[in-house]
A tleap script that builds the chain and sets N, CA, C and O, in Angstrom:
source leaprc.protein.ff14SB
mol = sequence {
  NMET ARG VAL LYS SER GLY PHE VAL VAL ARG
  GLU VAL GLY GLY LYS LYS TYR ALA VAL ALA
  THR GLY GLU ALA ALA ARG SER PHE LYS GLY
  MET LEU SER LEU ASN ASP VAL GLY ALA THR
  ILE PHE LYS LEU LEU GLN GLN ASP THR THR
  ALA GLU ALA ILE VAL GLU ALA ILE LEU ALA
  GLU TYR ASP ALA ASP PRO ALA LEU VAL ARG
  ALA ASP VAL ASP ASN PHE ILE SER GLN LEU
  ARG GLY ILE ASP VAL ILE ILE CASP
}
set mol.1.N position { -7.111 0.347 -9.562 }
set mol.1.CA position { -6.499 -0.675 -8.848 }
set mol.1.C position { -7.179 -0.533 -7.724 }
set mol.1.O position { -8.064 0.290 -7.490 }
set mol.2.N position { -6.423 -1.975 -6.511 }
set mol.2.CA position { -6.744 -1.706 -5.121 }
set mol.2.C position { -6.233 -2.924 -4.575 }
set mol.2.O position { -6.039 -3.741 -5.475 }
set mol.3.N position { -5.988 -3.285 -3.618 }
set mol.3.CA position { -5.747 -4.014 -3.078 }
set mol.3.C position { -6.412 -5.589 -2.716 }
set mol.3.O position { -7.491 -5.492 -2.132 }
set mol.4.N position { -6.154 -6.392 -2.855 }
set mol.4.CA position { -7.181 -7.668 -2.901 }
set mol.4.C position { -7.619 -7.751 -1.566 }
set mol.4.O position { -6.967 -7.475 -0.560 }
set mol.5.N position { -8.977 -8.225 -1.657 }
set mol.5.CA position { -9.422 -8.598 -0.237 }
set mol.5.C position { -9.027 -9.194 0.739 }
set mol.5.O position { -8.728 -10.382 0.616 }
set mol.6.N position { -8.929 -8.638 1.806 }
set mol.6.CA position { -8.290 -9.633 2.918 }
set mol.6.C position { -7.124 -8.753 3.787 }
set mol.6.O position { -7.005 -8.861 5.008 }
set mol.7.N position { -6.541 -8.135 3.201 }
set mol.7.CA position { -5.308 -7.402 3.652 }
set mol.7.C position { -5.788 -6.079 4.295 }
set mol.7.O position { -6.320 -5.126 3.726 }
set mol.8.N position { -5.485 -6.227 5.613 }
set mol.8.CA position { -5.664 -5.157 6.621 }
set mol.8.C position { -4.170 -4.545 7.266 }
set mol.8.O position { -3.304 -5.314 7.685 }
set mol.9.N position { -4.006 -2.975 7.278 }
set mol.9.CA position { -3.386 -2.633 7.909 }
set mol.9.C position { -3.167 -2.499 9.344 }
set mol.9.O position { -4.124 -1.914 9.850 }
set mol.10.N position { -2.217 -2.838 10.242 }
set mol.10.CA position { -2.127 -2.840 11.819 }
set mol.10.C position { -0.898 -2.771 12.210 }
set mol.10.O position { 0.148 -3.137 11.673 }
set mol.11.N position { -1.210 -2.064 13.594 }
set mol.11.CA position { -0.017 -1.619 14.136 }
set mol.11.C position { 0.545 -2.246 15.234 }
set mol.11.O position { -0.161 -2.167 16.239 }
set mol.12.N position { 1.588 -2.842 15.365 }
set mol.12.CA position { 2.238 -3.984 16.567 }
set mol.12.C position { 3.169 -3.573 17.033 }
set mol.12.O position { 4.068 -3.899 16.258 }
set mol.13.N position { 3.846 -2.698 18.350 }
set mol.13.CA position { 4.951 -2.278 18.600 }
set mol.13.C position { 5.534 -1.053 18.101 }
set mol.13.O position { 6.732 -0.774 18.131 }
set mol.14.N position { 4.355 -0.161 17.522 }
set mol.14.CA position { 4.775 1.000 17.384 }
set mol.14.C position { 5.411 0.873 15.780 }
set mol.14.O position { 6.106 1.761 15.287 }
set mol.15.N position { 5.022 -0.460 15.029 }
set mol.15.CA position { 5.549 -0.720 13.521 }
set mol.15.C position { 4.410 -1.129 12.754 }
set mol.15.O position { 3.804 -2.127 13.143 }
set mol.16.N position { 3.950 -0.420 11.552 }
set mol.16.CA position { 2.626 -0.831 10.737 }
set mol.16.C position { 3.041 -1.800 9.767 }
set mol.16.O position { 4.033 -1.683 9.049 }
set mol.17.N position { 2.060 -2.978 9.779 }
set mol.17.CA position { 2.399 -4.063 9.059 }
set mol.17.C position { 1.011 -4.140 8.061 }
set mol.17.O position { -0.074 -3.636 8.351 }
set mol.18.N position { 1.301 -4.851 6.893 }
set mol.18.CA position { 0.300 -5.250 6.007 }
set mol.18.C position { -0.050 -6.472 6.284 }
set mol.18.O position { 0.963 -7.094 5.964 }
set mol.19.N position { -1.011 -7.443 6.767 }
set mol.19.CA position { -1.398 -8.417 7.104 }
set mol.19.C position { -2.676 -9.071 6.237 }
set mol.19.O position { -3.719 -8.490 5.936 }
set mol.20.N position { -2.380 -10.124 5.997 }
set mol.20.CA position { -3.255 -11.215 5.242 }
set mol.20.C position { -4.731 -11.585 6.206 }
set mol.20.O position { -4.734 -11.902 7.396 }
set mol.21.N position { -5.430 -11.499 5.682 }
set mol.21.CA position { -6.949 -12.210 6.969 }
set mol.21.C position { -7.616 -12.841 5.983 }
set mol.21.O position { -7.561 -12.633 4.771 }
set mol.22.N position { -8.416 -13.835 6.748 }
set mol.22.CA position { -9.554 -14.753 5.750 }
set mol.22.C position { -8.785 -15.324 4.794 }
set mol.22.O position { -7.632 -15.691 5.023 }
set mol.23.N position { -9.523 -15.474 3.335 }
set mol.23.CA position { -9.414 -15.805 2.134 }
set mol.23.C position { -7.985 -15.611 1.873 }
set mol.23.O position { -7.229 -16.581 1.818 }
set mol.24.N position { -7.566 -14.378 1.706 }
set mol.24.CA position { -6.233 -14.133 1.067 }
set mol.24.C position { -4.916 -14.617 2.087 }
set mol.24.O position { -3.737 -14.373 1.831 }
set mol.25.N position { -5.294 -15.185 3.013 }
set mol.25.CA position { -4.105 -15.911 4.047 }
set mol.25.C position { -3.811 -16.987 3.553 }
set mol.25.O position { -2.726 -17.441 3.917 }
set mol.26.N position { -4.569 -17.749 2.627 }
set mol.26.CA position { -4.484 -18.939 2.160 }
set mol.26.C position { -3.413 -18.974 1.123 }
set mol.26.O position { -2.687 -19.945 0.906 }
set mol.27.N position { -3.381 -17.954 0.568 }
set mol.27.CA position { -2.552 -17.408 -1.031 }
set mol.27.C position { -1.261 -16.797 -0.632 }
set mol.27.O position { -0.363 -16.853 -1.473 }
set mol.28.N position { -0.900 -15.974 0.996 }
set mol.28.CA position { -0.351 -14.804 0.727 }
set mol.28.C position { -0.221 -15.279 2.417 }
set mol.28.O position { -1.103 -15.321 3.275 }
set mol.29.N position { 1.102 -15.577 2.498 }
set mol.29.CA position { 1.891 -15.741 3.905 }
set mol.29.C position { 2.918 -14.867 4.295 }
set mol.29.O position { 3.933 -14.533 3.684 }
set mol.30.N position { 2.437 -14.498 5.575 }
set mol.30.CA position { 3.600 -13.517 6.158 }
set mol.30.C position { 2.786 -12.071 6.179 }
set mol.30.O position { 1.586 -11.901 5.963 }
set mol.31.N position { 3.667 -11.204 6.462 }
set mol.31.CA position { 2.922 -9.962 6.363 }
set mol.31.C position { 4.262 -8.871 5.469 }
set mol.31.O position { 5.365 -9.155 5.004 }
set mol.32.N position { 3.613 -7.804 5.536 }
set mol.32.CA position { 4.406 -6.700 5.055 }
set mol.32.C position { 4.663 -5.360 5.786 }
set mol.32.O position { 3.860 -4.431 5.873 }
set mol.33.N position { 6.059 -5.419 6.357 }
set mol.33.CA position { 6.146 -4.194 7.415 }
set mol.33.C position { 6.213 -3.139 6.290 }
set mol.33.O position { 6.767 -3.318 5.205 }
set mol.34.N position { 5.552 -1.971 6.702 }
set mol.34.CA position { 5.680 -0.473 6.205 }
set mol.34.C position { 6.024 0.970 7.144 }
set mol.34.O position { 5.854 1.245 8.331 }
set mol.35.N position { 6.480 1.574 6.202 }
set mol.35.CA position { 6.866 2.619 7.023 }
set mol.35.C position { 5.640 3.856 6.684 }
set mol.35.O position { 4.889 3.575 5.750 }
set mol.36.N position { 5.461 4.871 7.220 }
set mol.36.CA position { 4.214 5.552 7.402 }
set mol.36.C position { 3.841 5.945 5.955 }
set mol.36.O position { 2.661 5.734 5.676 }
set mol.37.N position { 4.335 6.283 5.330 }
set mol.37.CA position { 4.035 6.765 3.445 }
set mol.37.C position { 3.292 5.011 3.189 }
set mol.37.O position { 2.123 4.819 2.854 }
set mol.38.N position { 4.161 4.087 3.408 }
set mol.38.CA position { 3.624 2.979 2.865 }
set mol.38.C position { 2.412 2.638 3.648 }
set mol.38.O position { 1.501 2.583 2.823 }
set mol.39.N position { 2.076 2.453 4.507 }
set mol.39.CA position { 0.715 2.249 4.995 }
set mol.39.C position { 0.075 3.390 4.818 }
set mol.39.O position { -1.119 3.092 4.826 }
set mol.40.N position { 0.208 4.691 4.641 }
set mol.40.CA position { -0.870 5.482 3.940 }
set mol.40.C position { -1.252 4.664 2.397 }
set mol.40.O position { -2.362 4.242 2.073 }
set mol.41.N position { -0.106 4.601 1.672 }
set mol.41.CA position { -0.300 3.980 0.380 }
set mol.41.C position { -1.501 3.200 0.466 }
set mol.41.O position { -2.630 3.327 -0.007 }
set mol.42.N position { -0.755 2.083 1.446 }
set mol.42.CA position { -1.522 0.761 1.301 }
set mol.42.C position { -3.299 1.351 1.694 }
set mol.42.O position { -4.165 1.057 0.870 }
set mol.43.N position { -3.639 2.025 2.752 }
set mol.43.CA position { -4.835 2.504 3.015 }
set mol.43.C position { -5.370 2.782 2.266 }
set mol.43.O position { -6.489 2.278 2.359 }
set mol.44.N position { -5.199 3.731 0.917 }
set mol.44.CA position { -5.476 4.525 -0.078 }
set mol.44.C position { -6.165 3.403 -0.870 }
set mol.44.O position { -7.331 3.413 -1.264 }
set mol.45.N position { -4.814 1.972 -1.119 }
set mol.45.CA position { -5.384 1.238 -1.993 }
set mol.45.C position { -6.539 0.283 -1.456 }
set mol.45.O position { -7.053 -0.446 -2.304 }
set mol.46.N position { -6.913 0.217 -0.415 }
set mol.46.CA position { -8.170 -0.339 -0.049 }
set mol.46.C position { -9.477 -0.163 -0.416 }
set mol.46.O position { -10.415 -0.737 0.137 }
set mol.47.N position { -9.589 0.701 -1.436 }
set mol.47.CA position { -10.431 1.504 -2.282 }
set mol.47.C position { -9.742 1.093 -3.866 }
set mol.47.O position { -8.608 0.637 -4.015 }
set mol.48.N position { -10.299 1.253 -4.493 }
set mol.48.CA position { -10.737 1.586 -6.134 }
set mol.48.C position { -9.806 2.712 -6.557 }
set mol.48.O position { -10.420 3.775 -6.655 }
set mol.49.N position { -8.491 2.800 -6.842 }
set mol.49.CA position { -7.631 4.330 -7.044 }
set mol.49.C position { -7.149 4.126 -8.042 }
set mol.49.O position { -7.337 3.194 -8.823 }
set mol.50.N position { -6.078 5.508 -8.139 }
set mol.50.CA position { -5.233 5.376 -9.552 }
set mol.50.C position { -3.876 5.946 -8.498 }
set mol.50.O position { -3.927 6.362 -7.340 }
set mol.51.N position { -2.741 5.778 -9.385 }
set mol.51.CA position { -1.412 6.234 -8.940 }
set mol.51.C position { -1.483 7.735 -8.716 }
set mol.51.O position { -1.055 8.371 -7.753 }
set mol.52.N position { -2.345 8.332 -10.200 }
set mol.52.CA position { -2.213 10.070 -9.325 }
set mol.52.C position { -3.180 10.158 -8.392 }
set mol.52.O position { -3.170 11.280 -7.886 }
set mol.53.N position { -3.813 9.620 -8.054 }
set mol.53.CA position { -4.774 9.726 -6.597 }
set mol.53.C position { -3.790 9.482 -5.445 }
set mol.53.O position { -3.536 10.261 -4.527 }
set mol.54.N position { -3.370 8.469 -5.622 }
set mol.54.CA position { -2.157 8.332 -4.285 }
set mol.54.C position { -1.091 9.335 -4.140 }
set mol.54.O position { -0.869 9.921 -3.080 }
set mol.55.N position { -0.406 9.526 -5.289 }
set mol.55.CA position { 0.447 11.467 -5.601 }
set mol.55.C position { 0.003 12.066 -4.948 }
set mol.55.O position { 0.455 12.360 -3.841 }
set mol.56.N position { -1.216 12.508 -5.513 }
set mol.56.CA position { -2.275 13.671 -4.352 }
set mol.56.C position { -1.761 13.790 -3.398 }
set mol.56.O position { -0.934 14.600 -2.980 }
set mol.57.N position { -2.552 12.436 -2.740 }
set mol.57.CA position { -3.175 12.411 -1.306 }
set mol.57.C position { -1.089 12.349 -0.707 }
set mol.57.O position { -0.619 13.275 -0.046 }
set mol.58.N position { -0.566 11.601 -0.965 }
set mol.58.CA position { 0.732 11.807 -0.422 }
set mol.58.C position { 1.270 13.120 -0.474 }
set mol.58.O position { 1.685 13.602 0.580 }
set mol.59.N position { 1.349 13.942 -1.783 }
set mol.59.CA position { 1.778 15.404 -1.627 }
set mol.59.C position { 0.546 16.350 -0.695 }
set mol.59.O position { 0.944 17.441 -0.286 }
set mol.60.N position { -0.543 16.053 -0.448 }
set mol.60.CA position { -1.223 16.999 0.659 }
set mol.60.C position { -1.179 16.747 1.792 }
set mol.60.O position { -1.836 17.389 2.611 }
set mol.61.N position { -0.307 15.635 2.158 }
set mol.61.CA position { 0.043 14.932 3.297 }
set mol.61.C position { 1.608 15.643 4.083 }
set mol.61.O position { 2.032 16.176 5.109 }
set mol.62.N position { 1.957 15.221 2.869 }
set mol.62.CA position { 3.595 15.485 2.931 }
set mol.62.C position { 4.364 16.349 2.334 }
set mol.62.O position { 4.013 16.374 1.155 }
set mol.63.N position { 5.554 17.347 2.584 }
set mol.63.CA position { 6.295 18.181 2.246 }
set mol.63.C position { 7.359 17.529 0.980 }
set mol.63.O position { 8.477 17.181 1.362 }
set mol.64.N position { 7.082 17.397 -0.229 }
set mol.64.CA position { 7.820 16.317 -0.447 }
set mol.64.C position { 7.986 17.190 -2.533 }
set mol.64.O position { 7.386 18.103 -3.099 }
set mol.65.N position { 9.152 16.191 -2.976 }
set mol.65.CA position { 9.057 16.513 -4.282 }
set mol.65.C position { 8.193 15.963 -5.124 }
set mol.65.O position { 8.384 14.757 -4.970 }
set mol.66.N position { 7.328 16.106 -5.950 }
set mol.66.CA position { 6.964 15.319 -6.681 }
set mol.66.C position { 6.885 14.499 -7.507 }
set mol.66.O position { 5.937 13.723 -7.630 }
set mol.67.N position { 7.922 14.546 -8.239 }
set mol.67.CA position { 9.012 13.691 -9.127 }
set mol.67.C position { 9.496 12.596 -8.368 }
set mol.67.O position { 9.518 11.498 -8.925 }
set mol.68.N position { 10.014 12.726 -6.826 }
set mol.68.CA position { 10.349 11.424 -6.263 }
set mol.68.C position { 8.711 10.941 -5.567 }
set mol.68.O position { 8.566 9.752 -5.280 }
set mol.69.N position { 7.944 11.582 -5.413 }
set mol.69.CA position { 6.628 11.139 -4.606 }
set mol.69.C position { 6.139 9.975 -5.736 }
set mol.69.O position { 5.786 8.827 -5.466 }
set mol.70.N position { 6.210 10.534 -6.945 }
set mol.70.CA position { 5.094 9.516 -8.208 }
set mol.70.C position { 6.505 8.780 -8.327 }
set mol.70.O position { 5.981 7.673 -8.204 }
set mol.71.N position { 8.072 8.422 -8.485 }
set mol.71.CA position { 8.782 7.528 -8.914 }
set mol.71.C position { 8.432 6.737 -7.380 }
set mol.71.O position { 8.080 5.598 -7.689 }
set mol.72.N position { 8.392 6.878 -5.959 }
set mol.72.CA position { 8.406 5.896 -5.155 }
set mol.72.C position { 6.981 5.004 -5.207 }
set mol.72.O position { 6.870 3.778 -5.172 }
set mol.73.N position { 5.757 6.194 -5.317 }
set mol.73.CA position { 4.540 5.379 -5.560 }
set mol.73.C position { 4.561 4.069 -7.052 }
set mol.73.O position { 4.265 2.878 -6.950 }
set mol.74.N position { 4.811 4.483 -7.769 }
set mol.74.CA position { 5.045 3.841 -9.066 }
set mol.74.C position { 6.118 2.471 -8.317 }
set mol.74.O position { 5.819 1.319 -8.631 }
set mol.75.N position { 7.066 2.651 -7.561 }
set mol.75.CA position { 7.706 1.304 -7.274 }
set mol.75.C position { 7.263 0.767 -6.366 }
set mol.75.O position { 7.573 -0.422 -6.290 }
set mol.76.N position { 6.524 1.220 -5.463 }
set mol.76.CA position { 5.591 0.232 -3.914 }
set mol.76.C position { 4.916 -0.325 -4.968 }
set mol.76.O position { 5.270 -1.471 -5.248 }
set mol.77.N position { 3.813 0.289 -5.809 }
set mol.77.CA position { 2.577 -0.300 -6.525 }
set mol.77.C position { 3.357 -1.503 -7.469 }
set mol.77.O position { 2.739 -2.520 -7.783 }
set mol.78.N position { 4.714 -1.291 -7.869 }
set mol.78.CA position { 5.042 -2.449 -8.516 }
set mol.78.C position { 5.736 -3.799 -7.783 }
set mol.78.O position { 5.772 -4.985 -8.112 }
set mol.79.N position { 6.258 -3.067 -6.659 }
set mol.79.CA position { 6.510 -4.392 -5.761 }
set mol.79.C position { 5.284 -5.073 -5.050 }
set mol.79.O position { 5.430 -6.003 -4.257 }
set mol.80.N position { 4.111 -4.560 -5.380 }
set mol.80.CA position { 2.643 -5.030 -4.571 }
set mol.80.C position { 2.454 -5.661 -5.759 }
set mol.80.O position { 2.433 -6.847 -5.432 }
set mol.81.N position { 2.333 -5.614 -6.708 }
set mol.81.CA position { 2.000 -6.582 -8.481 }
set mol.81.C position { 3.029 -7.550 -8.228 }
set mol.81.O position { 2.568 -8.690 -8.168 }
set mol.82.N position { 4.460 -7.463 -8.034 }
set mol.82.CA position { 5.105 -8.316 -8.212 }
set mol.82.C position { 4.673 -9.292 -7.084 }
set mol.82.O position { 4.896 -10.450 -7.439 }
set mol.83.N position { 4.041 -9.199 -5.643 }
set mol.83.CA position { 3.918 -10.144 -4.799 }
set mol.83.C position { 2.477 -10.657 -4.948 }
set mol.83.O position { 2.006 -11.396 -4.084 }
set mol.84.N position { 1.691 -10.243 -6.142 }
set mol.84.CA position { 0.231 -10.261 -6.426 }
set mol.84.C position { -0.612 -10.049 -5.290 }
set mol.84.O position { -1.425 -10.906 -4.941 }
set mol.85.N position { -0.460 -8.888 -4.651 }
set mol.85.CA position { -1.349 -8.251 -3.702 }
set mol.85.C position { -2.541 -7.109 -4.648 }
set mol.85.O position { -3.693 -6.939 -4.247 }
set mol.86.N position { -2.043 -6.497 -5.789 }
set mol.86.CA position { -3.047 -5.739 -6.095 }
set mol.86.C position { -4.008 -6.329 -7.714 }
set mol.86.O position { -3.580 -7.056 -8.610 }
set mol.87.N position { -5.217 -5.753 -7.596 }
set mol.87.CA position { -5.990 -6.396 -8.467 }
set mol.87.C position { -6.304 -5.124 -9.487 }
set mol.87.O position { -6.644 -4.100 -8.895 }
set mol.88.N position { -6.242 -5.045 -10.866 }
set mol.88.CA position { -5.964 -3.813 -10.875 }
set mol.88.C position { -7.358 -3.562 -11.652 }
set mol.88.O position { -7.688 -2.420 -11.975 }
savepdb mol mol.pdb
quit
C-alpha cells in the first residue's frame, strides 16, 4: 500500500501537514494535520510498504509498546483509507 501520488508532507509554523498537490488536489480538498508519528507514517507511505514495516520503523524510532503502535498504525491507515488517500 502507499499514499496516492501527489501528496506531500510540509511543515508550516512548526506543525506538519499532508497536502494534496497537482492532480491529487482535484479530488482531495484541504490538508491533514499530522503529529510527529503521523508525519513519519505518512512519509513511509510515500513508497509501497506494509503495516508491519511501518510498525517496525516506528518501534525503531520510538520507545513504545508494540501492541499500541500496531493499533495506532492500523487506525491511522484505516482513517487514510476512509478519505481515499491510500492505494492498496
